[in-house]
N, C-alpha and C positions, 0 to 999 in steps of 0.2 A: 702771510705764509706762517709767520711765527705764531700768530693767534691760533691757526689751525693745528699746528704741532702741539701747542699747549693743551688745546681741547682734546686731541687724541690721547695725550698722556693721562689727562684727568679721567677720560672715559675708560682707558685701559686699566688705570689704578682702581677705578670704581668696579670694573668687571672682576679684577683679581680679588678685591675685597669681598665682593658678593660671592665669588666662588669659594673663597676661604671660609666665609661665614656659613655657606651651605655644607662644606666639608666638616666644619666644626659642629654644626648642628646635627649632621648625620652621625658623626662620631659620638656626640653626646647622647643621641638617641640609642645608638648601639650599646654604649656603656650603661645607659639607664636600663635597657632591656636586660643586659647581662647582670647588672646589680639586682634587678627585679627577680631574675631567675635564681640568683644566689640567695637573697634574703627571703624569697618565697619558695625555697626548695621544698619538695613534697615527700622526701624520704623519711619514713617513720623510724623512731628509735627501735633498737633490737633488745629484747629482754630474754634472759636465760636463767633457769634455776639449776644450780650445780649439784645439789644434793637431793636425795630422795625425800619427798614431802607427803607421800600418799598417806602416811600414818604419823601423827603428831602425838607426843606423850605429855606427861606432866611438865617436863622440862625438855626443850628441844631447841635446836638452832640449825639454820641452813644458810647457804651462800647464794646470792643472786648477783647477776651482772646486768648492766645497762650500757649500751653503746650507741653513739650518734656521731659519725665522723664528719658531718657537714656543719650544721649550725650549732651543734653541741647540746648537752643535756641541760634542761631548765628545772624540771621537777621530777621527783621520784616518790612514790607512795606505795607502801605495802600494808594491806589490811586483811583481816579475817572477818568473814561474814557468816552469820548463822541466823536465818530468818530476818527479823527486823533489827537484830543486834549487830553492831559493827565495832571492831576494835582496831585501832591503828598500831601496827607493829614498828613502822619506820616511816619517816617523812623528812624530805630535805628539798630545799629550794636554793638554787644558785643565782648569784647576781650576774647581770649581763656584763660581759667583758668586751663587747664590740658590736658592730652592726652588720658585719658580713659573715664570713666563715668563722667557726670556733668561738662563738660568743659564750659558750659554756664548755665544760669538760667533755672530751671525746669518749671517755669510758669511766665506769664506776663499778667497783665490786664491794659489796657489803655483806657482813655476817649479821643475820637477823635472829634475835632470840625470841622464843615463845614460852610463856609461862601459862600452861593450860588452866591451872586453877585460878590464878590471879585475874585472868581475863573474864571470868564469870560465865564462860560457855558451859554447856552440858555436853557430856560425851556423845558423839554421833557425827553426822555429816556436816562439814563446813565448806566454804569456798575461800581459797587464798587468791587475792586479787592484787596484782602488781601493775601499777600505772606509771608511765613515763611520758613526759612531754619535752619537746625541744624548743630552740629559740627561733625557729622559722617564723616569718611573717604570714605564712599561709594560714588559711582558715580564719580570716579576719583577725590576724595577728595573735590568734590563740595557739598557733603552732601545730605540729604534727603530734598525734597521741597514739600510743600503743598500750593496750590493756591485755594482760595475760591472766587468765582465770584457770585455777587448778582445783579439782575436787580433792579434799583431804578428809581423813577420818580422825577425830580427836578421841584418844583413849588415854585416860589418866589413871587407870587401875593397874597396879602391879600384879604380875602373875602370882598365883598361889603355889607354893613349893612345900613339900613335906619330905623329910628324910626317913627312909624305911630301914636301911641297914648301913653300917659303916664299920671299919676295922676296929677290933677290940684292942689291938696294939699294932704299932708300926715303927720300924727302925729307920734311921738315916741310911739311905742307900737301899731302902726296901720299897715294896709296892703293896697295893691293896685295891679294893673296890668300894665305891659308895653307890648305893641304890636309892633312888628317890622317885617321887611321883610329882607330875605337873598337872595343874588344873586346866590348862589350855595349851593350844599349839603356840610355840614361841619361835623366835628367830635364832636364838643362841642359848645354850644351856650347858652346864658342866659344873666342875668343882674348882674353886679358886683357893690356892694354898700359898700364902705369903706372896700374892701378886702373880703367881704362875697359874695359868688356866689349863685345866684338863677337860677336854670336851666329853659330853655324854652321848650315848647311843641307845637306841630302843632295846628294851628287854621284854619282848612279847610273851615269854613264858610266865612273866609275873603279872601280866594283864595290860590293858590299855592305859596309856599315859605313864608307864613305868620305864625308867631309864637307868643305865649304869654308866659310871665313869671310872676307868682305870686311873689310879693316882700313884704318884711316886714322890719320894723325898730325896733331895740331893744328899750326898754323903756327908757334907759339912754342915747340915742343918742343925742348929743348936736348940731352937724352940719354934713352935708353931704359933705365930702371932695372929694369923687369920686363916680360918678354914671354913668356907661357906659353899653351899650349893647355890649357884647363881643362875637365874633364868631371866632373859631379856626379851621382851616382845618386840614386834615390828615398830612400835611407837617409841621404843627406847626405855620403857618402864622396866625397872628391875625388881624381881623378888629375890630375897636373900634369906637363907636359913643356915644357922651355924651347924658345923659338924665337929663332934668331939674326936680328936685324934690323939689317943694316949701314946706318948713318945717314949720308946725304950732306948736308952743310950747304948751305943756300941763302940767298942774300941777297935781301931784299925792299926795295922802295923805302921809304926812311925819311924823306924830306924833302918829302912832299906838303903844300903850304900851301894852306889854304882860308880866304879872307876872307869874313866874314859881314856883308853890308851891311844897313842898316835896311830897304831895299826887300825883301830876302829874308825878314826877320823879319815884316814887315807882310803878306807874301804867304802865309807858311806857318803862322804861329801860330794864326790862326783855324781852320784845318783841324785842327790838333792839339788845340786847346781843345774842339772839338766831340766828339772821341773821348776826351779825357783832361781832364775838368773839374776835376780835382784840382790842375792846374797853377797855381802862384802865383809872385809875385815880378815882377821887371822882365822885359822881353822877352828880354834876354840870359839871365837865370836860367831862364826857361821853355824857351828853346832848349837850354841845357845839360842841363836835366832830361830833355827828350825824347831828346837825342843820347846820353845816358848811361843813365839809369834805365829809360826806355821801351825803349831798345835791349836791355837785359838781359831785360826782360819779354817782348819779342818773341822773343828766342832761346829762352826757356823754352817759349813756345808752339810754336816750330819743333821743339824737342827732343821735346815731347810727341807731335807728329805722327810724327816719325821713330822713336819707340819702338814703333810698331805697324806694322811693315812687312809687306808681302805675303810669304808663305813661298815663293811661286813666282817664279822669275826671269822678268820680263815683257819685258825689253829685249833687243835684238839689234843687233850692230854698233856702230859709233861713234855718239856723240851729236852732234846737229846744232848748229851755231853759226848765229846769226841772219844771214841773207844780207845782204850790203852794209852790215853794221854796223861802224862805225869804233870802235875801242877808245878809251874816254874815261878809264877808270881800271882798274887791275889788281888781281889777287888779292893780299891782304895788304899793300896800300899802307898805310903808316903816316901818318896824317893829323894835322896840327896846325891847330886852328881859331883864327882871330883875329877880334877885333871892335875896330875903330878902332885897329889896330896892337898890341893887347894879346892875349896868348894866353889863351883861355878854355876850351879842351878839347883832348883827344887821343883818337883812336879808330883802329881798324884796319878797313879795308874788305875784307870777306870775300866777294868776288865779282868779276865783271868787268862793267864798264859798256860797253854797245854803243849807239851812236847812229846812226840812219839818218834817213829823212824822218819828219816828224811823223805820229804815229799809225800807224806801220808795223805790219804784221801780225806777230804773235808765234806761232811754231810750236812744238809739243811736240818737245823734243830727242830723245825716244825713246818707245817704247810704254810705257804704264803706266796706273795708276789715279789719278784726281784725288783727292788726299788732303786738300787745303785750298783753300778759295776764300773770301777775306775781306779786309777792310782790316787791315793789320798794321803800324801805327805808322810807324817810319822807312822801312819798305818800301812803304808805301802799299797800293794794290790788288794783291793777291798770289795767285799760284797755286803750289801745291806738288804735284808728281807723284811718286807712289810707283812706282818701276820694279822693285820686288821685292828681297828679301834684303838690305835695308839701304841701297839706292841710291835717292837722291831728287834731283830737280832743282827749282830755285826760280826764279820769274819775278816781278819786282816793278816798282813805279812805274807800273803799267798804267793806261791811261785807260778801257779797256773789257775785260771778261772775258766770254768766250762759251762757257764750259764749265761743267758742273754738278758739284757735289761727288759723289764716288763713281763718276763716269762713267769709262769706259775710252776712252783716246785712242790713236791710232796715231802712229807717228813722222811728223812733218811736219804733223800736223793743226793747224789754226789754233785757238788757245785765247784770243786777245784781241788788243789793240793796245797799242803803247807809249804812255807818258804821262809825267806829272811829279808823280804823287801821292806822298805821303810826303816823305822828306827828299831831294827831287830838285829841282835848280835849273833843269832843262830837260828836254825830252822825250827819254827814252832807256829802254833795258831793262837792268835789273840782273839778271845771270845768276848763279845760285849752284848748286853741286853739293855734296851732303852724303853722307857714308858713315856710317850709324848715328848721325846727328846731328852729326857733325864736318864743318865746312866745309872743302872741299878745292879745289884749283885746277881750274876747269873745263877748262883747256887740255889736261890729260892726257886727259880723256874725249872731247875733240874730235879727238884724234890717233889715227888707225887703227894706226899703228906702235907707239905706246905701249900701246894696248889689246892688241895681239897679243903683245907681249913681256912684259907685266906682268899681264894678266888672262886672255886666251883660252887661252894655252898651258897654264895651270894647270887650266883647267876642262875 
């Protein structure tokens, strides 16, 4: 009996062992299948080119990305091909970091440089080929491969530019026109002065390929270090020709003193706090903040408006000055602000203040599109009119605005009434003129003789 019980135990143990062995074998098979699916995954790497590469110039660069979230990136190669000639722009191989997932990096972004001349290609059609492989054991352990081929045009010749006409003299705070001819269609062109770009526009009356750019100099410009007509084609090649800009010095009023009484602070600060709740400190500190920091922010808003000009010239003839308006302050007056006899700030007034009767009608100085209607900090209620091709007029401190954003207005159309909103101590109109975002003297644009000599004869 005892022998039979021992035999049954041995048989039961053997059965259990065999069952466990089968379970482990099945589990090992499942794990092997799973591992096989992992190491032999079939998902190909993803390639993307982040920049425009249809046209490549003498010097160019572009960004490309490669991604493989499973086995990871093993190799990346970027080449240019023209007929039988091949040039490698970028090549990188990563060491294996494991045998399952993430054996290589999951993503890669590289900036690839192209030197059109050094590569020895001739201008014309090429192929940009980007190849990426991963660490998968699929495809007889060669891994998954993605190849992205893009047709490109190599152009290493700079555009031909010639200057036809330019100002005979120009002042700080003044404006003018440069006329030039381009030998081909380009992506961007205009006049660069001390790093500031003034875009050009077609001038069909002068013939095909002729363009004009309205230019302006800031009031505080001391010398012209660089003035060139710049043309950049779609491949990034630049043609540059110098422009002579004889600079005539001008003296602005430097001694304008403005005393800030408590009554002015009590009147104005509630208005500014309603629009700029971040204001802190004493009343004088709040005033200085508005007069300085908010002034800078206001100009940034103005510059953003002026960066989107109408391509068509909308204005004709001289710009209108407000009728019966007595001048209260001039363009580029240098102001020093005092509180209780102590200097608290210095700023420059970049417009002309005209005062008439209270709430006088304000007329559009010339034909244009209303590009801005809103409260604008130190300027108060403001209208900006886009007259096309970089010319803008600004009207501020208004008590009432009667035009809508994006509406077209004719020269002389009533756009509102004068007031004392913003940093204004009394009812008046602040008139501003801008060329490509640079404040210039409105007096020039009111003067038909100046316009004829400096603008119209060039156009």
